[in-house]
N, C-alpha and C positions, 0 to 999 in steps of 0.2 A: 446771467440767463433763465427764466423762470422754467419749469417745467408742468407737464399737464396730462392727466389721465388719460385725455379723449385717443384715442389710435384708429388710423386709418387703414382700410386695405386694399390695394390696387390687384388685380388678377394678371397674370401672364394665360394666355388661352391658347396652347400648344398641344392639346387633345391630352393622350396619356403622360406628356411632360409638362404639364400645367402646375402652376402652383403660386402662392401670395408673396406680395412684398406688405410686411407689417411696416406702417410708419408710424412713431409715436415717442414720447418720453420715456423712461426708465423702464425700457422694454425688456434688455439682455440680462438683468438679474433677475427675472421671474420665471419661475419654473412653467409655468401656465404657457408662455411665449413658444415654449417648444413640444408641448404638447402633440401627439398627433404624427410625429415622424416614423421613420421606419425603425422597427424595433431592432435593437442591436445590443450586444453586452459591454460593449465599448464605443467610445467619441475620443477622437483626437481634437484637441483646439490647436489650431496655427496662428500664430502671433509674430508679432516682432518686440525689439527690444525697446522699444518707445509706448507702445500699446499695452504691451503685456502688464506693466505694472502697474496699469490705471484700472484696467478691467478684466482682466483673466482668473482673477480669483473670483468674482464675481459670477461670471459666465460659467465656471467649472461650479460651482456651488449650485445655478439654477440648473445645471443638467443632471448632476449628481441624482436627482430623484430618477431620473428616466435611465441611467446606465450605472453598469456596478462598477466600471473603472472610466474616468475622464483625464486621459494623458494630456499634457501641453510641450509642444516644440515651439521654440523662441528662435525667429530667422533674424538677421541684422537688419537692419530697417535703410531702405533706399532703393531708387530704381536702379542705381548700379549693381544691386544685387540680385536680380530679376533674373537669374542664370542657370544653368544645367546644376551648377556646384550648389547651390542655396535649395532647389528643387531637391538635390538627394537628400536634404538633411532631413525633409518630410518624409522621403520614404526609409530613412534611416530608422525613425522614431516609430514606424508602422509596424517594421520588420523586427525591431527591438523588442516593442510590445505584445509581439504574436498578434496584432490585428488581422481579423479575417475580413471576407468579401462584404460583410453588412456593418463593418465600422462605418461609423458617421465621421466625418471631416465636418471642421466648424471652423471658418474664414474670419478670424478678428482681428481687423485693420483696415489698412485704405485698399487702392487698386493694386499695388503690388504685391499682398497677400492674398487677396481674393482672387489674384488671375493664376497665381501659382497654386494655391490649395487647390482650386479648382481643376487646374490640370493634372495636377498631382490624384486627385480621385478619378479622374477621368481615364489615368493610367494604371493606378494600382488595381492589380488582380483582375485588369480591364474594366473596371469603373465600380466605385463606390458612392453611396449617397455623400453629398456635402451640404452645408448649409451657409450663406452668407451674411455676416454679420459687420455691417461696413460701420467704420468710424471716424472717417472723412466725407464730407459734403460731396467732394467730385465720386468718392465712390457709392454714394447713396443713390447718387441722381445720374449714375451711368455705369460704372464696371461691374457692378453686382448684379447688374440687372442684364438677361438677356444671354448669359452661357457662354460668353467668350471667354476662354481660359489660355493660358500661354506663356511664355518668357519672351526674351529679348536676346536677339543675337547680335555681335558685335557689327555685322553690316546691316540689320535694319531691327524696326521695334515689332515685337511681338509676331515675329515670322514663325515662331515655332509653338504649336498648340492645338487647341481643338474645341469643337462646338460642344458642350455640356452643361446640362440646365442644373441649377439648384434645387433641392427639393422643397426651399423658404429663404427669403430675404427677411432680414431685421434690421430695419433702418430705426436705430435708436438717437433721438435729435440729442437727448442729454449728455451723448458721447460729443457731439461738438463743440461743447463749452471748453473742452480742453484745445481746440485746435489754434494753434498760431493764425495771426490774422494772415500770413500770406497762403497758408493754407486754406483760410475760407474762400479767399479772391480765387486761388486756384478753381475751386470747385464753382465759384459764381460763372466762371468759364463754359463749363459744360452746361450749365443751367440757362445761360443766355443763347446758346446755340440753340436750344428748341423755339426759342421766339422766330429766326429768320426763315429756319427749314419748315415750319409747321403752325406757327399759331401768334399772329402779330399782337393780338389781344394779351398775351402772356407778355411778349416783349414790353409792350406799353406797362404792364404790371410791374414788371422787374424796375422798369426806370421808377416808378413811381415810388416803390419799396426797397431800393436800393442802399439807403441808409439802414433800415431794421435787420436786411439781410447780415450787412457786413457787421453789423451789432449780434448777430448771432439771436435775435428775438424768436422767441419759438414758434409764435402764430405766423410770422411770415417764412419761418424756416419749413414748417408743416405744409405750407400751401405750395410753396417751391419745389419741396421734393415731391410731393404728390404729384402736381402737373406735370414734373419732367417725367417722372416713371408713367404717368398715364400716356405720355405721348410716346415714350421709348416702347411702353407694352402693346401698345397698337402697332406699332411698326414692325418691331419682332415678330407679333404674332402672324402676321403676314409673309414676313419674310425671315425665317429663323436663322438660317445658313448664309445671310447676305448674297443672293442670288439677284439682287435688284436695288428692291426700294431701300432695305434696310443701310444700303452704302450712303444713305443722307444723312446717318447719324454721324460720320464721319466729317463733317463741315468744320473747317479750318486744321484738319488733321492731316492731311498730306504736306501743307507747308509746316505744320507743327511737330510732324515726325522726323522730317528733315532736319528742323532746328535740334531736335533731342539727339539725335545722332551723331549730328556735325557736331556739336557742341561736347559731348559726352553726356551718356545718361545721369542725371542726377543733377549737372551745370543747372538747368532749368527745370521747375516742375514741371509736369503735363500739362497742368491748366494754364500756366503761364506761355508756353508753346501754341496750346491751341487758341488761347487769346490772341496773340499777334498774328497765328496762322489765318485766324478768321477774318482779320483785318485784310490779310493778302488775297484771300479768296473773295471778300468783297469787291476788292479793287480790281481783280480779275474779271468777276462779272460785271463789273461797270465796263472795263474797258471793251466787254465783248457786247456791250448793249444791252446787257438782261435787267440792270437796275439803273438808277439815274445818281448822280454824285452826290444827293442828300441824302440818300439810304446809308452809302459810305458812311459818310461822315457822321451819321446820326449812330450806326453800330459802333463806329472808332472812339466816340465820346463815352458813349456807354463801358466800353471796354477798358478806357483809361480809368473813367471813373471807378469801375470795378478793382482798380488795384493791379491790373494785368499791363502788360508790355504792348505798346503798340508799334514798336519800331523793332524791327528784326536783327539779330546779331550778322555780323560779317565771318563765314567759314570759311573764305579762303581769301586774301588779299589779292590774289594775282586774277582770279575769276570767280567771284563770290556766286555771280548765279549759275554758271558750271557745275558748282560744287553742290547747289543746293538741288539743279537738275538731276545730278549724280546720283544724290541719296534719294529723290523721289522715282527714280527707276524702279527701287527695290519696293515702292508702297505697294499693298497688297490689290489696290485697286487697279495698277498698272496691267495692262493686257497687251501682250506680244511687244513688250517693252516701249510702248505709248502710256505715258501720264496720263491719267484721268483724274478730275477734279470735282468734288461738291462744290456746285456755283448756286447762287440766289436767281432763280429765275422767276424772278418778281417777289417783292416782299410776301412771306410766308410761303413758299415755293421751293423747293429745290431741287437741282437736276444735277445728274454725273455725266461727265462730256470732258473731251480733249479741248486743247486751246494750242493755238500756234507757238512754237517755243520763243519765236522774238516777242511776243505779245508775255509770254510769262516771265521773259528776261529782263523786260522793261519793268514790270509790277515788283519784281525782285528787289531789283536796282532803286526804285521809286519808295520801296517800305525797309531798307536796310541801311543803318547809320553807314555812312563813310563810304556807301558804296558808290 
């Protein structure tokens, strides 16, 4: 993967909580990238055992001109560690180093690191500044943007957390060159979702450039990350706390979160589950008469071509659909015990609504292996 000095900036407009998403190559090692942040005597870089050996030293060196002390805490890597116990490692580091309420936290890693660092920042001394430095494609186009922070509970994904916006998001495209192919595919799931819900021209572009994206060609990545962030920024600016419109960003996630929880966190990557969940949600949209079969087939082909699963796992040999429904009851979009789905209300448009249980069961049965 080649690099480029071009930097793009996307703005999140949230009045006094507004911030910039910086997108480009070789950004995290530059001191200038982090100029203009709130002044503090100390910073804490939060990373994990996979990412820290690759990039922590470069980020610490870039932060050194701005802070008297730049501390580092390294967490275990994996969705299964997105827990209270791991979160406490961040608080331990903050307290052991005497960090005050001006200390700036830097999340260096994927979505798990970003979500936990943001939650720690929202909670420590009732709120300290933090910066997202996402190093996975999925985190760059989704989880690092918009201020959702949190941890998992054994009964539900991301059920404990806070809305808390970062001061800055730095998407360094050069970090994607170290991603395994499976992680690239996982990120593509969150890129693909933006087409059906908001921009069919972007979906056309993804189809035409899928090979370049899977090969991590920097020009293609730069466009995909920027357009994804633009769409998410537009939605978040209108609905910061998911009172309505923002829920459309969860296309595929209701089914996907059930898969993650049902298999056990970490068995499938989040992007794997979302990719398969989009197939299920598209099928449900079709059975409700919102889109035609051709649209479902097109989206399924693209998800498959991106290296993502399109057939759901069996979570319960006795009543697979029942197990999915049980897990989806815990979804954050559920209201009064009724499951609500993000559906495609015609190509490029999304809606959030319920569906008859019998129809949902049909979709699960049709989309799952051996069911």
